[in-house]
OpenMM code with the backbone's topology and positions (N, CA, C; nanometers):
from openmm import Vec3, app, unit

residues = "MET PRO SER LEU ARG THR LEU ALA PHE GLN ALA TRP PHE ARG VAL SER ARG PRO MET THR LEU GLY VAL ARG ALA ALA VAL GLU ASN ALA ASP GLY HIS VAL PHE MET VAL ARG HIS THR TYR ILE GLY GLY TRP PHE MET PRO GLY GLY GLY VAL GLU HIS GLY GLU PRO VAL ILE GLU ALA LEU ARG ARG GLU LEU HIS GLU GLU ALA GLY VAL ARG LEU THR ALA GLU PRO PRO VAL VAL GLY VAL TYR SER ASN HIS ASN ASN PHE ARG ASN ASP HIS VAL VAL PHE TYR ARG VAL PRO TRP GLY SER TRP ALA GLN GLU ALA ALA THR SER VAL GLY GLU ILE ALA GLU THR ALA TRP VAL ASP PRO GLN ALA PRO ILE ASP GLY VAL THR ARG GLY THR LEU GLN ARG LEU ALA GLU LEU TYR ARG GLY ALA PRO PRO SER PRO TYR TRP ALA ALA ARG THR".split()
positions = [
    Vec3(-1.0971, 5.7581, 4.7004),
    Vec3(-1.1993, 5.8338, 4.6291),
    Vec3(-1.1561, 5.9807, 4.6236),
    Vec3(-1.1547, 6.0400, 4.5027),
    Vec3(-1.1170, 6.1813, 4.4911),
    Vec3(-1.2163, 6.2725, 4.5634),
    Vec3(-1.1652, 6.3846, 4.6113),
    Vec3(-1.2509, 6.4817, 4.6793),
    Vec3(-1.3431, 6.5503, 4.5783),
    Vec3(-1.4476, 6.6128, 4.6289),
    Vec3(-1.5409, 6.6867, 4.5437),
    Vec3(-1.4675, 6.7981, 4.4692),
    Vec3(-1.3739, 6.8618, 4.5366),
    Vec3(-1.2955, 6.9686, 4.4740),
    Vec3(-1.2142, 6.9137, 4.3561),
    Vec3(-1.1515, 6.7972, 4.3756),
    Vec3(-1.0733, 6.7354, 4.2689),
    Vec3(-1.1620, 6.6981, 4.1510),
    Vec3(-1.2778, 6.6393, 4.1795),
    Vec3(-1.3706, 6.6019, 4.0728),
    Vec3(-1.4193, 6.7243, 3.9952),
    Vec3(-1.4474, 6.8334, 4.0658),
    Vec3(-1.4913, 6.9566, 3.9996),
    Vec3(-1.3806, 7.0124, 3.9109),
    Vec3(-1.2573, 7.0123, 3.9611),
    Vec3(-1.1448, 7.0609, 3.8816),
    Vec3(-1.1270, 6.9757, 3.7563),
    Vec3(-1.1343, 6.8435, 3.7714),
    Vec3(-1.1184, 6.7556, 3.6558),
    Vec3(-1.2271, 6.7803, 3.5521),
    Vec3(-1.3506, 6.8013, 3.5966),
    Vec3(-1.4602, 6.8296, 3.5034),
    Vec3(-1.4346, 6.9606, 3.4286),
    Vec3(-1.3948, 7.0652, 3.5012),
    Vec3(-1.3637, 7.1934, 3.4375),
    Vec3(-1.2476, 7.1772, 3.3390),
    Vec3(-1.1450, 7.1030, 3.3791),
    Vec3(-1.0261, 7.0845, 3.2972),
    Vec3(-1.0615, 7.0150, 3.1662),
    Vec3(-1.1458, 6.9130, 3.1731),
    Vec3(-1.1847, 6.8389, 3.0530),
    Vec3(-1.2629, 6.9261, 2.9551),
    Vec3(-1.3453, 7.0148, 3.0079),
    Vec3(-1.4247, 7.1031, 2.9224),
    Vec3(-1.3374, 7.2137, 2.8636),
    Vec3(-1.2494, 7.2707, 2.9440),
    Vec3(-1.1684, 7.3838, 2.8990),
    Vec3(-1.0492, 7.3415, 2.8136),
    Vec3(-1.0073, 7.2171, 2.8240),
    Vec3(-0.8950, 7.1665, 2.7461),
    Vec3(-0.9340, 7.0319, 2.6863),
    Vec3(-0.9937, 7.0320, 2.5677),
    Vec3(-1.0402, 6.9060, 2.5123),
    Vec3(-0.9284, 6.8061, 2.4832),
    Vec3(-0.8049, 6.8536, 2.4633),
    Vec3(-0.6913, 6.7637, 2.4496),
    Vec3(-0.5780, 6.8167, 2.5360),
    Vec3(-0.5139, 6.7277, 2.6079),
    Vec3(-0.3993, 6.7679, 2.6888),
    Vec3(-0.2763, 6.6936, 2.6396),
    Vec3(-0.1618, 6.7559, 2.6587),
    Vec3(-0.0352, 6.6996, 2.6147),
    Vec3(0.0657, 6.7182, 2.7261),
    Vec3(0.1408, 6.6136, 2.7525),
    Vec3(0.2447, 6.6193, 2.8542),
    Vec3(0.3753, 6.5646, 2.8005),
    Vec3(0.4804, 6.5852, 2.8777),
    Vec3(0.6131, 6.5334, 2.8444),
    Vec3(0.6687, 6.4604, 2.9655),
    Vec3(0.7474, 6.3583, 2.9404),
    Vec3(0.8227, 6.2886, 3.0446),
    Vec3(0.9535, 6.2445, 2.9822),
    Vec3(1.0541, 6.2198, 3.0680),
    Vec3(1.1836, 6.1786, 3.0156),
    Vec3(1.2530, 6.0810, 3.1084),
    Vec3(1.3221, 5.9864, 3.0458),
    Vec3(1.4135, 5.8977, 3.1169),
    Vec3(1.5497, 5.9657, 3.1125),
    Vec3(1.5856, 6.0332, 3.2215),
    Vec3(1.7145, 6.1020, 3.2325),
    Vec3(1.8131, 6.0030, 3.2928),
    Vec3(1.9193, 5.9711, 3.2174),
    Vec3(2.0146, 5.8679, 3.2582),
    Vec3(2.1435, 5.9303, 3.3107),
    Vec3(2.1988, 5.8692, 3.4164),
    Vec3(2.3289, 5.9139, 3.4667),
    Vec3(2.4392, 5.8212, 3.4153),
    Vec3(2.5630, 5.8470, 3.4563),
    Vec3(2.6778, 5.7704, 3.4083),
    Vec3(2.6698, 5.6232, 3.4468),
    Vec3(2.5969, 5.5911, 3.5534),
    Vec3(2.5810, 5.4520, 3.5973),
    Vec3(2.4656, 5.3816, 3.5278),
    Vec3(2.3942, 5.4517, 3.4400),
    Vec3(2.2794, 5.3928, 3.3724),
    Vec3(2.1518, 5.3966, 3.4537),
    Vec3(2.1543, 5.4689, 3.5651),
    Vec3(2.0337, 5.4825, 3.6471),
    Vec3(1.9467, 5.5947, 3.5915),
    Vec3(1.8183, 5.5888, 3.6235),
    Vec3(1.7193, 5.6835, 3.5724),
    Vec3(1.6685, 5.7696, 3.6875),
    Vec3(1.6574, 5.9000, 3.6626),
    Vec3(1.6119, 5.9949, 3.7641),
    Vec3(1.4614, 5.9826, 3.7835),
    Vec3(1.4183, 5.9773, 3.9105),
    Vec3(1.2761, 5.9678, 3.9446),
    Vec3(1.2403, 6.0757, 4.0460),
    Vec3(1.1140, 6.1155, 4.0419),
    Vec3(1.0623, 6.2132, 4.1377),
    Vec3(0.9367, 6.1580, 4.2038),
    Vec3(0.9168, 6.1992, 4.3264),
    Vec3(0.7917, 6.1728, 4.3977),
    Vec3(0.7327, 6.3088, 4.4302),
    Vec3(0.6120, 6.3338, 4.3803),
    Vec3(0.5471, 6.4635, 4.3983),
    Vec3(0.4807, 6.4749, 4.5353),
    Vec3(0.4521, 6.5968, 4.5742),
    Vec3(0.3833, 6.6210, 4.7015),
    Vec3(0.2330, 6.6035, 4.6879),
    Vec3(0.1805, 6.6057, 4.5662),
    Vec3(0.0360, 6.6089, 4.5452),
    Vec3(-0.0232, 6.4805, 4.4874),
    Vec3(0.0608, 6.3805, 4.4574),
    Vec3(0.0121, 6.2531, 4.4033),
    Vec3(0.1103, 6.1441, 4.4433),
    Vec3(0.0588, 6.0255, 4.4677),
    Vec3(0.1440, 5.9160, 4.5109),
    Vec3(0.2213, 5.8527, 4.3969),
    Vec3(0.3325, 5.7913, 4.4305),
    Vec3(0.4111, 5.7143, 4.3356),
    Vec3(0.5348, 5.7867, 4.2857),
    Vec3(0.6233, 5.7076, 4.2271),
    Vec3(0.7457, 5.7586, 4.1659),
    Vec3(0.7239, 5.7711, 4.0152),
    Vec3(0.7682, 5.8833, 3.9599),
    Vec3(0.7522, 5.9149, 3.8183),
    Vec3(0.8868, 5.9575, 3.7606),
    Vec3(0.9013, 5.9460, 3.6298),
    Vec3(1.0099, 6.0154, 3.5627),
    Vec3(0.9678, 6.1618, 3.5528),
    Vec3(1.0629, 6.2550, 3.5559),
    Vec3(1.0253, 6.3966, 3.5561),
    Vec3(0.9525, 6.4367, 3.4280),
    Vec3(0.8628, 6.5329, 3.4447),
    Vec3(0.7870, 6.5828, 3.3311),
    Vec3(0.6644, 6.6575, 3.3777),
    Vec3(0.5805, 6.6927, 3.2831),
    Vec3(0.4592, 6.7660, 3.3165),
    Vec3(0.3883, 6.8129, 3.1918),
    Vec3(0.2974, 6.9059, 3.2096),
    Vec3(0.2115, 6.9518, 3.1016),
    Vec3(0.2778, 7.0503, 3.0076),
    Vec3(0.2344, 7.0451, 2.8822),
    Vec3(0.2756, 7.1416, 2.7808),
    Vec3(0.1755, 7.2564, 2.7863),
    Vec3(0.2250, 7.3771, 2.8049),
    Vec3(0.1385, 7.4947, 2.8136),
    Vec3(0.0881, 7.5351, 2.6753),
    Vec3(-0.0243, 7.6037, 2.6722),
    Vec3(-0.0820, 7.6510, 2.5459),
    Vec3(0.0210, 7.7359, 2.4708),
    Vec3(0.0477, 7.7006, 2.3456),
    Vec3(0.1417, 7.7756, 2.2632),
    Vec3(0.2879, 7.7409, 2.2859),
    Vec3(0.3167, 7.6498, 2.3761),
    Vec3(0.4552, 7.6142, 2.4090),
    Vec3(0.5012, 7.4967, 2.3229),
    Vec3(0.6170, 7.5062, 2.2571),
    Vec3(0.6698, 7.3905, 2.1855),
    Vec3(0.6989, 7.2760, 2.2832),
    Vec3(0.6783, 7.1542, 2.2380),
    Vec3(0.6949, 7.0373, 2.3243),
    Vec3(0.8366, 7.0308, 2.3815),
    Vec3(0.9379, 7.0552, 2.2996),
    Vec3(1.0757, 7.0474, 2.3493),
    Vec3(1.1011, 7.1530, 2.4568),
    Vec3(1.0382, 7.2698, 2.4444),
    Vec3(1.0546, 7.3732, 2.5472),
    Vec3(0.9856, 7.3326, 2.6769),
    Vec3(0.8724, 7.2650, 2.6662),
    Vec3(0.8054, 7.2132, 2.7861),
    Vec3(0.8953, 7.1120, 2.8557),
    Vec3(0.9609, 7.0263, 2.7772),
    Vec3(1.0529, 6.9293, 2.8367),
    Vec3(1.1674, 7.0008, 2.9066),
    Vec3(1.2278, 7.0984, 2.8409),
    Vec3(1.3376, 7.1744, 2.9032),
    Vec3(1.2920, 7.2367, 3.0355),
    Vec3(1.1750, 7.2999, 3.0324),
    Vec3(1.1221, 7.3671, 3.1520),
    Vec3(1.0972, 7.2668, 3.2645),
    Vec3(1.0273, 7.1591, 3.2341),
    Vec3(0.9928, 7.0608, 3.3371),
    Vec3(1.1166, 6.9931, 3.3951),
    Vec3(1.2132, 6.9584, 3.3113),
    Vec3(1.3352, 6.8950, 3.3623),
    Vec3(1.4128, 6.9897, 3.4525),
    Vec3(1.4169, 7.1164, 3.4156),
    Vec3(1.4878, 7.2132, 3.4989),
    Vec3(1.4153, 7.2345, 3.6309),
    Vec3(1.2817, 7.2482, 3.6248),
    Vec3(1.2043, 7.2701, 3.7470),
    Vec3(1.2154, 7.1520, 3.8436),
    Vec3(1.1910, 7.0314, 3.7936),
    Vec3(1.1793, 6.9145, 3.8811),
    Vec3(1.3122, 6.8482, 3.9140),
    Vec3(1.4088, 6.8548, 3.8217),
    Vec3(1.5319, 6.7783, 3.8396),
    Vec3(1.6585, 6.8626, 3.8373),
    Vec3(1.6485, 6.9895, 3.8015),
    Vec3(1.7687, 7.0703, 3.7868),
    Vec3(1.8513, 7.0268, 3.6666),
    Vec3(1.7867, 6.9661, 3.5687),
    Vec3(1.8544, 6.9168, 3.4486),
    Vec3(1.8432, 7.0221, 3.3389),
    Vec3(1.9596, 7.0620, 3.2860),
    Vec3(1.9640, 7.1530, 3.1707),
    Vec3(2.0115, 7.0721, 3.0508),
    Vec3(1.9273, 7.0627, 2.9499),
    Vec3(1.9638, 6.9875, 2.8302),
    Vec3(2.0761, 7.0580, 2.7557),
    Vec3(2.1769, 6.9806, 2.7128),
    Vec3(2.2859, 7.0340, 2.6319),
    Vec3(2.2779, 6.9834, 2.4883),
    Vec3(2.1858, 6.8912, 2.4638),
    Vec3(2.1577, 6.8397, 2.3294),
    Vec3(2.0104, 6.8019, 2.3258),
    Vec3(1.9522, 6.8065, 2.2077),
    Vec3(1.8108, 6.7699, 2.1969),
    Vec3(1.7978, 6.6180, 2.2049),
    Vec3(1.7195, 6.5692, 2.2993),
    Vec3(1.7081, 6.4243, 2.3172),
    Vec3(1.6133, 6.3613, 2.2154),
    Vec3(1.6310, 6.2322, 2.1897),
    Vec3(1.5397, 6.1643, 2.0980),
    Vec3(1.4038, 6.1369, 2.1625),
    Vec3(1.3013, 6.1434, 2.0801),
    Vec3(1.1671, 6.1045, 2.1235),
    Vec3(1.1593, 5.9526, 2.1181),
    Vec3(1.1161, 5.8922, 2.2276),
    Vec3(1.0963, 5.7473, 2.2316),
    Vec3(0.9608, 5.7127, 2.1714),
    Vec3(0.8582, 5.7902, 2.2086),
    Vec3(0.7247, 5.7631, 2.1571),
    Vec3(0.6235, 5.8630, 2.2082),
    Vec3(0.5049, 5.8551, 2.1502),
    Vec3(0.3908, 5.9348, 2.1944),
    Vec3(0.2843, 5.8351, 2.2376),
    Vec3(0.2335, 5.8523, 2.3594),
    Vec3(0.1451, 5.7538, 2.4209),
    Vec3(0.0114, 5.8163, 2.4581),
    Vec3(-0.0944, 5.7387, 2.4402),
    Vec3(-0.2258, 5.7785, 2.4907),
    Vec3(-0.2275, 5.7548, 2.6406),
    Vec3(-0.2775, 5.8515, 2.7139),
    Vec3(-0.2856, 5.8404, 2.8598),
    Vec3(-0.4322, 5.8527, 2.9011),
    Vec3(-0.5151, 5.7706, 2.8411),
    Vec3(-0.6596, 5.7822, 2.8576),
    Vec3(-0.7097, 5.7389, 2.9937),
    Vec3(-0.6265, 5.6787, 3.0750),
    Vec3(-0.6695, 5.6451, 3.2113),
    Vec3(-0.6929, 5.7712, 3.2931),
    Vec3(-0.6211, 5.8799, 3.2612),
    Vec3(-0.6360, 6.0052, 3.3353),
    Vec3(-0.7412, 6.0956, 3.2721),
    Vec3(-0.7236, 6.1277, 3.1458),
    Vec3(-0.8181, 6.2088, 3.0701),
    Vec3(-0.8352, 6.1435, 2.9338),
    Vec3(-0.9550, 6.1497, 2.8809),
    Vec3(-0.9871, 6.0805, 2.7559),
    Vec3(-0.8946, 6.1193, 2.6412),
    Vec3(-0.8544, 6.2443, 2.6325),
    Vec3(-0.7710, 6.2912, 2.5218),
    Vec3(-0.6336, 6.3381, 2.5684),
    Vec3(-0.5779, 6.2711, 2.6674),
    Vec3(-0.4455, 6.3054, 2.7195),
    Vec3(-0.3399, 6.2225, 2.6467),
    Vec3(-0.2284, 6.2865, 2.6132),
    Vec3(-0.1172, 6.2187, 2.5472),
    Vec3(0.0141, 6.2609, 2.6127),
    Vec3(0.1112, 6.1708, 2.6090),
    Vec3(0.2431, 6.1959, 2.6672),
    Vec3(0.3491, 6.1734, 2.5601),
    Vec3(0.4366, 6.2728, 2.5422),
    Vec3(0.5536, 6.2588, 2.4559),
    Vec3(0.6687, 6.2189, 2.5477),
    Vec3(0.7293, 6.1045, 2.5181),
    Vec3(0.8323, 6.0475, 2.6049),
    Vec3(0.9688, 6.0553, 2.5369),
    Vec3(1.0668, 6.1079, 2.6112),
    Vec3(1.2030, 6.1265, 2.5624),
    Vec3(1.3005, 6.0407, 2.6417),
    Vec3(1.4143, 6.0135, 2.5787),
    Vec3(1.5274, 5.9506, 2.6475),
    Vec3(1.6406, 6.0523, 2.6482),
    Vec3(1.6898, 6.0840, 2.7689),
    Vec3(1.7955, 6.1842, 2.7850),
    Vec3(1.9207, 6.1117, 2.8344),
    Vec3(2.0078, 6.0694, 2.7418),
    Vec3(2.1252, 5.9923, 2.7821),
    Vec3(2.2295, 6.0764, 2.8551),
    Vec3(2.3107, 6.0073, 2.9340),
    Vec3(2.4228, 6.0701, 3.0024),
    Vec3(2.5084, 6.1414, 2.8980),
    Vec3(2.5537, 6.2597, 2.9304),
    Vec3(2.6357, 6.3381, 2.8391),
    Vec3(2.5569, 6.4397, 2.7590),
    Vec3(2.4234, 6.4330, 2.7669),
    Vec3(2.3411, 6.5288, 2.6918),
    Vec3(2.2693, 6.6262, 2.7840),
    Vec3(2.3162, 6.6321, 2.9104),
    Vec3(2.2546, 6.7234, 3.0067),
    Vec3(2.3582, 6.7638, 3.1108),
    Vec3(2.3305, 6.8751, 3.1783),
    Vec3(2.4154, 6.9246, 3.2870),
    Vec3(2.3287, 6.9435, 3.4110),
    Vec3(2.3889, 6.9208, 3.5276),
    Vec3(2.3152, 6.9338, 3.6540),
    Vec3(2.3216, 7.0768, 3.7051),
    Vec3(2.2054, 7.1289, 3.7405),
    Vec3(2.1921, 7.2595, 3.8046),
    Vec3(2.0968, 7.2425, 3.9217),
    Vec3(2.0631, 7.3498, 3.9880),
    Vec3(1.9669, 7.3433, 4.0986),
    Vec3(1.8253, 7.3389, 4.0419),
    Vec3(1.7431, 7.2513, 4.0983),
    Vec3(1.6019, 7.2457, 4.0597),
    Vec3(1.5332, 7.3735, 4.1062),
    Vec3(1.4352, 7.4192, 4.0297),
    Vec3(1.3684, 7.5453, 4.0627),
    Vec3(1.2276, 7.5267, 4.1183),
    Vec3(1.1763, 7.4055, 4.1169),
    Vec3(1.0419, 7.3798, 4.1688),
    Vec3(1.0394, 7.3989, 4.3198),
    Vec3(0.9363, 7.4661, 4.3678),
    Vec3(0.9212, 7.4894, 4.5114),
    Vec3(0.7930, 7.4213, 4.5572),
    Vec3(0.8060, 7.3237, 4.6460),
    Vec3(0.6901, 7.2589, 4.7046),
    Vec3(0.6253, 7.1507, 4.6213),
    Vec3(0.6748, 7.1252, 4.5008),
    Vec3(0.6131, 7.0248, 4.4135),
    Vec3(0.6752, 6.8867, 4.4310),
    Vec3(0.8059, 6.8815, 4.4568),
    Vec3(0.8778, 6.7549, 4.4633),
    Vec3(0.9082, 6.7203, 4.6089),
    Vec3(0.8608, 6.6029, 4.6511),
    Vec3(0.8833, 6.5575, 4.7884),
    Vec3(1.0164, 6.4852, 4.8019),
    Vec3(1.0564, 6.4142, 4.6956),
    Vec3(1.1751, 6.3296, 4.7048),
    Vec3(1.2234, 6.2977, 4.5637),
    Vec3(1.3543, 6.2758, 4.5495),
    Vec3(1.4117, 6.2344, 4.4216),
    Vec3(1.5012, 6.1136, 4.4448),
    Vec3(1.5258, 6.0380, 4.3381),
    Vec3(1.6127, 5.9207, 4.3487),
    Vec3(1.6653, 5.8837, 4.2109),
    Vec3(1.7857, 5.8282, 4.2087),
    Vec3(1.8391, 5.7650, 4.0886),
    Vec3(1.8085, 5.6165, 4.1026),
    Vec3(1.7390, 5.5617, 4.0047),
    Vec3(1.6849, 5.4264, 4.0144),
    Vec3(1.7459, 5.3366, 3.9070),
    Vec3(1.7830, 5.2161, 3.9478),
    Vec3(1.8298, 5.1154, 3.8533),
    Vec3(1.7092, 5.0699, 3.7708),
    Vec3(1.7095, 5.0907, 3.6389),
    Vec3(1.5917, 5.0539, 3.5601),
    Vec3(1.5678, 4.9031, 3.5533),
    Vec3(1.6693, 4.8252, 3.5880),
    Vec3(1.6533, 4.6797, 3.5917),
    Vec3(1.5874, 4.6332, 3.7212),
    Vec3(1.5898, 4.7177, 3.8235),
    Vec3(1.5332, 4.6823, 3.9545),
    Vec3(1.4679, 4.8059, 4.0157),
    Vec3(1.3539, 4.8493, 3.9607),
    Vec3(1.2884, 4.9713, 4.0104),
    Vec3(1.2490, 4.9605, 4.1578),
    Vec3(1.2467, 5.0732, 4.2246),
    Vec3(1.2095, 5.0784, 4.3657),
    Vec3(1.0586, 5.0629, 4.3812),
    Vec3(1.0160, 5.0314, 4.5020),
    Vec3(0.8733, 5.0197, 4.5309),
    Vec3(0.8041, 5.1537, 4.5091),
    Vec3(0.6838, 5.1483, 4.4566),
    Vec3(0.6040, 5.2687, 4.4398),
    Vec3(0.6145, 5.3341, 4.3038),
    Vec3(0.6936, 5.2766, 4.2125),
    Vec3(0.7015, 5.3324, 4.0776),
    Vec3(0.5664, 5.3092, 4.0092),
    Vec3(0.5146, 5.4115, 3.9440),
    Vec3(0.3819, 5.4023, 3.8825),
    Vec3(0.3804, 5.3029, 3.7665),
    Vec3(0.2622, 5.2539, 3.7356),
    Vec3(0.2446, 5.1512, 3.6330),
    Vec3(0.2975, 5.1977, 3.4966),
    Vec3(0.2646, 5.3203, 3.4557),
    Vec3(0.3129, 5.3704, 3.3278),
    Vec3(0.4641, 5.3829, 3.3237),
    Vec3(0.5222, 5.4265, 3.4338),
    Vec3(0.6675, 5.4384, 3.4422),
    Vec3(0.7323, 5.3012, 3.4332),
    Vec3(0.6753, 5.2027, 3.5025),
    Vec3(0.7277, 5.0656, 3.4947),
    Vec3(0.7229, 5.0131, 3.3513),
    Vec3(0.6145, 5.0424, 3.2800),
    Vec3(0.6030, 4.9980, 3.1410),
    Vec3(0.7113, 5.0599, 3.0536),
    Vec3(0.7369, 5.1905, 3.0715),
    Vec3(0.8404, 5.2549, 2.9903),
    Vec3(0.9782, 5.1984, 3.0235),
    Vec3(1.0071, 5.1748, 3.1510),
    Vec3(1.1359, 5.1166, 3.1895),
    Vec3(1.1530, 4.9787, 3.1274),
    Vec3(1.0478, 4.8975, 3.1297),
    Vec3(1.0546, 4.7631, 3.0714),
    Vec3(1.0789, 4.7701, 2.9208),
    Vec3(1.0158, 4.8649, 2.8537),
    Vec3(1.0350, 4.8794, 2.7091),
    Vec3(1.1763, 4.9268, 2.6762),
    Vec3(1.2237, 5.0272, 2.7487),
    Vec3(1.3556, 5.0853, 2.7192),
    Vec3(1.4714, 4.9949, 2.7582),
    Vec3(1.4603, 4.9291, 2.8724),
    Vec3(1.5773, 4.8621, 2.9298),
    Vec3(1.5675, 4.7100, 2.9367),
    Vec3(1.4489, 4.6545, 2.9127),
    Vec3(1.4359, 4.5094, 2.9225),
    Vec3(1.3725, 4.4473, 2.7982),
    Vec3(1.3570, 4.5252, 2.6918),
    Vec3(1.3096, 4.4714, 2.5654),
    Vec3(1.1626, 4.4340, 2.5598),
    Vec3(1.0817, 4.4865, 2.6502),
    Vec3(0.9377, 4.4589, 2.6466),
    Vec3(0.8775, 4.5201, 2.5202),
    Vec3(0.7742, 4.4581, 2.4647),
    Vec3(0.7119, 4.5163, 2.3455),
    Vec3(0.6469, 4.6503, 2.3778),
    Vec3(0.6574, 4.7471, 2.2869),
    Vec3(0.5997, 4.8791, 2.3146),
    Vec3(0.4470, 4.8763, 2.3135),
    Vec3(0.3897, 4.9622, 2.3939),
    Vec3(0.2450, 4.9787, 2.4021),
    Vec3(0.2098, 5.1186, 2.3532),
    Vec3(0.0944, 5.1377, 2.2911),
    Vec3(0.0532, 5.2730, 2.2532),
    Vec3(-0.0023, 5.3524, 2.3709),
    Vec3(-0.0201, 5.2858, 2.4850),
    Vec3(-0.0782, 5.3498, 2.6032),
    Vec3(0.0295, 5.3767, 2.7070),
    Vec3(0.0207, 5.4929, 2.7734),
    Vec3(0.1159, 5.5238, 2.8797),
    Vec3(0.1068, 5.4188, 2.9891),
    Vec3(-0.0119, 5.3868, 3.0308),
    Vec3(-0.0344, 5.2792, 3.1277),
    Vec3(-0.1440, 5.1904, 3.0704),
    Vec3(-0.1184, 5.0614, 3.0670),
    Vec3(-0.2172, 4.9689, 3.0109),
    Vec3(-0.3503, 4.9857, 3.0815),
    Vec3(-0.4550, 4.9760, 3.0063),
    Vec3(-0.5892, 4.9889, 3.0647),
    Vec3(-0.6149, 4.8739, 3.1605),
    Vec3(-0.6821, 4.9083, 3.2700),
    Vec3(-0.7114, 4.8052, 3.3699),
    Vec3(-0.8577, 4.7706, 3.3697),
] * unit.nanometer
topology = app.Topology()
chain = topology.addChain("A")
for resn in residues:
    res = topology.addResidue(resn, chain)
    for name in ("N", "CA", "C"):
        topology.addAtom(name, app.Element.getBySymbol(name[0]), res)
């Protein structure tokens, strides 16, 4: 059960931002593994990404989030895989999902402080325990031919 503070923040957030937009990316290495992060403030493994700031172009949000969380500097603009409704979190939340293939990025030091608890390169054919439902769905679509869904995580 979320704390009263969390519930109050979510209520304020929904009123102050009637629509939210986020970015996530499947960053691939030479072995075909996908970069994952585990945050300090929420459970589960995610592909790196985060919110698009007011007035920020989506591609710039992706560049910023990848650099902060993964130390990834894009050397080419990655293709958009899809735009997904993420209504399980907020009624008007959407995620723009990218695929960042090996050879289109360079490794640098991550700049996030205190946000990332752990990172891992994960085989998309055999994800590790704790990968979030939405992340599992994207991996299945990208790497195992599952039919695409318009939702980041299927409604439960």
